[in-house]
Backbone as CSV, one residue per row, in Angstrom:
resi,resn,N_x,N_y,N_z,CA_x,CA_y,CA_z,C_x,C_y,C_z
1,MET,57.177,50.095,45.557,56.749,49.700,46.852,57.877,49.985,47.842
2,SER,57.567,50.630,48.893,58.585,50.943,49.890,58.282,50.173,51.169
3,HIS,59.362,49.729,51.738,59.240,48.996,52.998,59.810,49.851,54.115
4,LYS,59.099,49.932,55.150,59.585,50.654,56.315,60.298,49.669,57.237
5,MET,61.439,50.125,57.709,62.178,49.287,58.656,61.941,49.858,60.044
6,ARG,61.459,49.014,60.916,61.179,49.467,62.273,62.022,48.661,63.241
7,LEU,62.579,49.372,64.157,63.329,48.714,65.223,62.447,48.646,66.446
8,GLY,62.197,47.457,66.847,61.380,47.278,68.026,62.246,47.272,69.274
9,PRO,61.633,47.192,70.405,62.373,47.180,71.672,63.342,45.997,71.777
10,ILE,62.997,44.861,71.189,63.887,43.695,71.277,65.153,43.939,70.471
11,ALA,65.053,44.540,69.292,66.234,44.828,68.468,67.157,45.829,69.174
12,ILE,66.589,46.833,69.806,67.404,47.810,70.552,68.092,47.122,71.733
13,PHE,67.354,46.265,72.421,67.940,45.523,73.543,69.120,44.664,73.077
14,PHE,68.957,43.932,71.962,70.046,43.099,71.444,71.244,43.932,71.002
15,THR,71.016,45.113,70.482,72.110,46.007,70.096,72.910,46.432,71.318
16,ILE,72.220,46.782,72.386,72.898,47.177,73.621,73.669,45.999,74.209
17,VAL,73.064,44.821,74.206,73.732,43.627,74.728,74.989,43.326,73.907
18,ALA,74.911,43.446,72.591,76.077,43.191,71.739,77.202,44.186,72.031
19,ALA,76.863,45.454,72.255,77.878,46.465,72.573,78.537,46.170,73.921
20,VAL,77.741,45.775,74.898,78.294,45.452,76.224,79.197,44.228,76.145
21,LEU,78.776,43.197,75.424,79.598,41.993,75.288,80.890,42.273,74.541
22,ALA,80.865,43.130,73.539,82.092,43.495,72.819,83.054,44.231,73.746
23,THR,82.530,45.128,74.564,83.367,45.851,75.526,83.985,44.887,76.533
24,LEU,83.197,43.970,77.048,83.725,42.991,78.001,84.774,42.085,77.361
25,ALA,84.591,41.733,76.102,85.573,40.901,75.403,86.901,41.631,75.263
26,ILE,86.848,42.906,74.921,88.085,43.707,74.796,88.781,43.814,76.143
27,LEU,88.036,44.067,77.199,88.626,44.157,78.539,89.221,42.821,78.974
28,THR,88.571,41.727,78.631,89.075,40.404,78.992,90.404,40.111,78.307
29,VAL,90.495,40.429,77.034,91.734,40.183,76.287,92.874,41.031,76.844
30,SER,92.634,42.303,77.090,93.716,43.155,77.595,94.130,42.742,79.010
31,THR,93.190,42.325,79.842,93.524,41.877,81.194,94.307,40.566,81.160
32,SER,93.938,39.667,80.280,94.673,38.397,80.216,96.086,38.609,79.701
33,ARG,96.288,39.542,78.791,97.648,39.871,78.348,98.472,40.416,79.508
34,ALA,97.878,41.282,80.305,98.585,41.828,81.457,98.907,40.731,82.465
35,ASP,97.998,39.780,82.650,98.260,38.656,83.556,99.436,37.818,83.075
36,VAL,99.544,37.608,81.779,100.666,36.839,81.227,101.979,37.568,81.478
37,VAL,102.008,38.864,81.242,103.222,39.650,81.475,103.611,39.586,82.945
38,LEU,102.639,39.737,83.830,102.912,39.684,85.265,103.417,38.309,85.685
39,ALA,102.829,37.248,85.153,103.277,35.889,85.480,104.695,35.638,84.988
40,GLU,105.038,36.133,83.808,106.403,35.971,83.303,107.406,36.719,84.172
41,ARG,107.058,37.918,84.581,107.959,38.682,85.463,108.125,37.984,86.816
42,PHE,107.045,37.458,87.346,107.121,36.753,88.620,107.994,35.510,88.494
43,ALA,107.845,34.775,87.388,108.661,33.574,87.173,110.137,33.936,87.061
44,GLN,110.434,35.012,86.366,111.827,35.441,86.230,112.400,35.852,87.584
45,THR,111.641,36.614,88.348,112.094,37.042,89.668,112.288,35.847,90.592
46,THR,111.378,34.898,90.537,111.485,33.713,91.386,112.717,32.893,91.036
47,SER,113.007,32.726,89.756,114.196,31.948,89.377,115.473,32.654,89.814
48,ILE,115.503,33.976,89.746,116.670,34.727,90.225,116.823,34.563,91.732
49,ARG,115.725,34.662,92.461,115.789,34.526,93.925,116.251,33.126,94.328
50,TYR,115.759,32.084,93.636,116.212,30.721,93.935,117.687,30.539,93.616
51,ALA,118.157,31.161,92.536,119.576,31.079,92.203,120.419,31.764,93.278
52,LEU,119.945,32.892,93.799,120.663,33.567,94.891,120.669,32.709,96.155
53,GLU,119.537,32.074,96.450,119.476,31.174,97.608,120.472,30.031,97.457
54,ALA,120.573,29.486,96.245,121.526,28.400,95.995,122.964,28.887,96.180
55,ASP,123.261,30.102,95.721,124.600,30.668,95.925,124.909,30.799,97.416
56,GLY,123.933,31.270,98.180,124.133,31.410,99.625,124.342,30.061,100.298
57,ASN,123.606,29.050,99.869,123.785,27.713,100.441,125.140,27.114,100.079
58,ARG,125.633,27.410,98.865,126.985,26.951,98.498,128.038,27.620,99.377
59,PHE,127.841,28.901,99.680,128.762,29.592,100.593,128.760,28.931,101.965
60,LEU,127.571,28.616,102.484,127.499,27.977,103.803,128.135,26.593,103.792
61,ALA,127.974,25.858,102.692,128.599,24.538,102.585,130.117,24.665,102.561
62,ALA,130.613,25.650,101.838,132.065,25.874,101.799,132.575,26.306,103.164
63,LEU,131.799,27.066,103.881,132.181,27.517,105.222,132.228,26.339,106.189
64,GLU,131.314,25.404,106.048,131.325,24.211,106.904,132.541,23.334,106.630
65,GLU,132.874,23.168,105.352,133.973,22.282,104.983,135.330,22.835,105.394
66,ALA,135.552,24.114,105.122,136.868,24.703,105.417,136.699,26.128,105.914
67,PRO,136.388,26.293,107.188,136.163,27.644,107.707,137.400,28.537,107.614
68,GLU,138.591,27.921,107.656,139.807,28.740,107.577,140.023,29.315,106.185
69,ASP,139.403,28.709,105.160,139.527,29.198,103.788,138.370,30.110,103.384
70,ALA,137.472,30.398,104.289,136.265,31.160,103.948,136.598,32.564,103.464
71,ALA,137.618,33.167,104.019,137.964,34.541,103.627,138.475,34.606,102.193
72,SER,138.960,33.496,101.670,139.492,33.505,100.306,138.409,33.259,99.249
73,LEU,137.186,32.964,99.673,136.099,32.736,98.725,135.695,34.049,98.062
74,GLU,135.231,33.931,96.822,134.806,35.117,96.094,133.550,35.700,96.724
75,GLY,133.552,37.008,96.953,132.397,37.686,97.519,132.369,37.708,99.030
76,VAL,133.406,37.166,99.682,133.422,37.104,101.145,134.353,38.174,101.689
77,THR,133.878,38.888,102.689,134.714,39.840,103.422,134.594,39.538,104.905
78,ILE,135.629,39.861,105.631,135.600,39.705,107.088,135.325,41.075,107.688
79,LEU,134.286,41.149,108.479,133.897,42.409,109.101,134.750,42.672,110.330
80,GLU,134.641,43.884,110.863,135.424,44.273,112.037,135.121,43.411,113.263
81,ASN,133.897,42.927,113.369,133.529,42.122,114.531,133.889,40.642,114.351
82,GLY,134.563,40.304,113.252,134.990,38.925,113.021,134.000,38.081,112.250
83,ASN,132.864,38.649,111.916,131.864,37.926,111.135,132.260,37.888,109.666
84,TYR,131.780,36.860,108.989,131.963,36.760,107.545,130.727,37.340,106.861
85,GLN,130.979,38.114,105.814,129.864,38.645,105.030,130.055,38.201,103.586
86,TYR,129.030,37.528,103.067,129.053,37.044,101.687,128.046,37.850,100.887
87,THR,128.482,38.350,99.733,127.613,39.145,98.874,127.721,38.627,97.445
88,THR,126.588,38.443,96.817,126.538,38.046,95.412,125.380,38.765,94.750
89,GLN,125.436,38.834,93.412,124.410,39.578,92.682,124.063,38.848,91.393
90,ARG,122.789,38.901,91.044,122.272,38.399,89.762,121.270,39.419,89.266
91,ASP,121.494,39.890,88.060,120.693,40.975,87.486,120.674,42.132,88.472
92,ALA,119.520,42.640,88.834,119.454,43.770,89.765,119.254,43.312,91.203
93,TYR,119.210,42.006,91.439,118.982,41.457,92.773,120.317,41.097,93.422
94,HIS,120.368,41.234,94.739,121.594,40.895,95.455,121.252,40.154,96.749
95,LEU,122.176,39.313,97.152,122.055,38.554,98.398,123.214,38.943,99.292
96,THR,122.916,39.218,100.543,123.941,39.504,101.545,123.698,38.577,102.727
97,VAL,124.727,37.788,103.048,124.653,36.851,104.172,125.755,37.228,105.152
98,GLU,125.377,37.372,106.417,126.369,37.612,107.464,126.341,36.424,108.419
99,VAL,127.532,35.894,108.684,127.673,34.683,109.483,128.712,34.944,110.557
100,THR,128.416,34.483,111.765,129.399,34.556,112.835,129.924,33.135,113.105
101,PRO,131.225,32.975,113.198,131.775,31.635,113.466,131.360,31.137,114.843
102,GLY,131.095,29.832,114.905,130.707,29.220,116.170,131.926,28.805,116.987
103,PRO,131.701,28.352,118.201,132.813,27.948,119.068,133.501,26.669,118.578
104,ASP,132.764,25.796,117.914,133.331,24.546,117.409,133.750,24.709,115.958
105,GLN,134.701,23.898,115.544,135.186,23.931,114.170,134.048,23.572,113.206
106,GLY,133.847,24.378,112.182,132.830,24.092,111.180,131.424,24.482,111.571
107,THR,131.276,25.207,112.667,129.942,25.677,113.060,129.857,27.177,112.856
108,TYR,128.673,27.646,112.682,128.443,29.065,112.463,126.999,29.390,112.825
109,GLU,126.737,30.679,112.946,125.379,31.151,113.183,125.079,32.220,112.142
110,ILE,123.939,32.084,111.487,123.541,33.073,110.485,122.958,34.275,111.211
111,VAL,123.602,35.403,111.048,123.159,36.635,111.683,122.157,37.364,110.787
112,SER,122.412,37.327,109.488,121.561,38.061,108.548,121.550,37.346,107.196
113,TRP,120.391,37.317,106.572,120.222,36.731,105.238,119.232,37.625,104.517
114,LYS,119.721,38.487,103.622,118.861,39.478,102.976,118.975,39.395,101.467
115,ILE,117.816,39.339,100.829,117.747,39.443,99.370,117.042,40.754,99.063
116,GLY,117.637,41.528,98.185,117.036,42.809,97.833,117.216,43.109,96.363
117,LYS,116.588,44.181,95.948,116.695,44.631,94.567,117.074,46.093,94.572
118,ASP,117.988,46.443,93.680,118.351,47.840,93.531,117.162,48.592,92.938
119,TRP,116.849,49.719,93.514,115.701,50.494,93.055,116.046,51.149,91.733
120,ASP,115.122,51.051,90.775,115.305,51.651,89.463,114.133,52.581,89.194
121,GLU,114.438,53.857,89.073,113.387,54.846,88.856,112.702,54.641,87.515
122,LYS,113.414,54.077,86.558,112.869,53.903,85.213,112.304,52.510,85.023
123,ASP,111.708,51.939,86.052,111.117,50.603,85.947,109.961,50.636,84.946
124,ALA,109.774,49.552,84.228,108.813,49.508,83.129,107.400,49.131,83.569
125,MET,107.016,49.394,84.805,105.665,49.052,85.240,104.606,49.830,84.458
126,GLY,104.963,50.981,83.917,104.014,51.743,83.127,103.671,51.061,81.821
127,GLU,104.493,50.127,81.371,104.241,49.426,80.125,103.486,48.114,80.340
128,LEU,102.995,47.877,81.535,102.324,46.629,81.835,101.057,46.459,80.996
129,TRP,100.331,47.521,80.779,99.075,47.441,80.031,99.273,47.882,78.580
130,GLY,100.419,47.546,78.011,100.727,47.979,76.663,99.948,47.271,75.566
131,GLY,99.147,46.265,75.887,98.426,45.498,74.871,97.215,46.209,74.440
């Protein structure tokens, strides 16, 4: 006795639905992995930027306490116009603060406060979707 197996329209429909759901599941997993990598990179960058901000605030506090000793601080240079420039670096990020002394003792004006990153041609952004 032989049995014929017939696929009706409902079986074909369920097969297509299963294939679509499997594809969506794979895309969801790979996208969530990429989101985790991006979130970790953002957290690392944010912690570096906050550390640089803290370094800059320590420089300003030292400048308020003893402006005459500011030139002897690490990372401080005196520019030709008499302004103090403080530079510090963490990983590939750097902070540059330029301050002009005020008329009163212990006062200053922030002329520039810049955080930047050195450009790296070999950045690993191409490996973001490595999962």
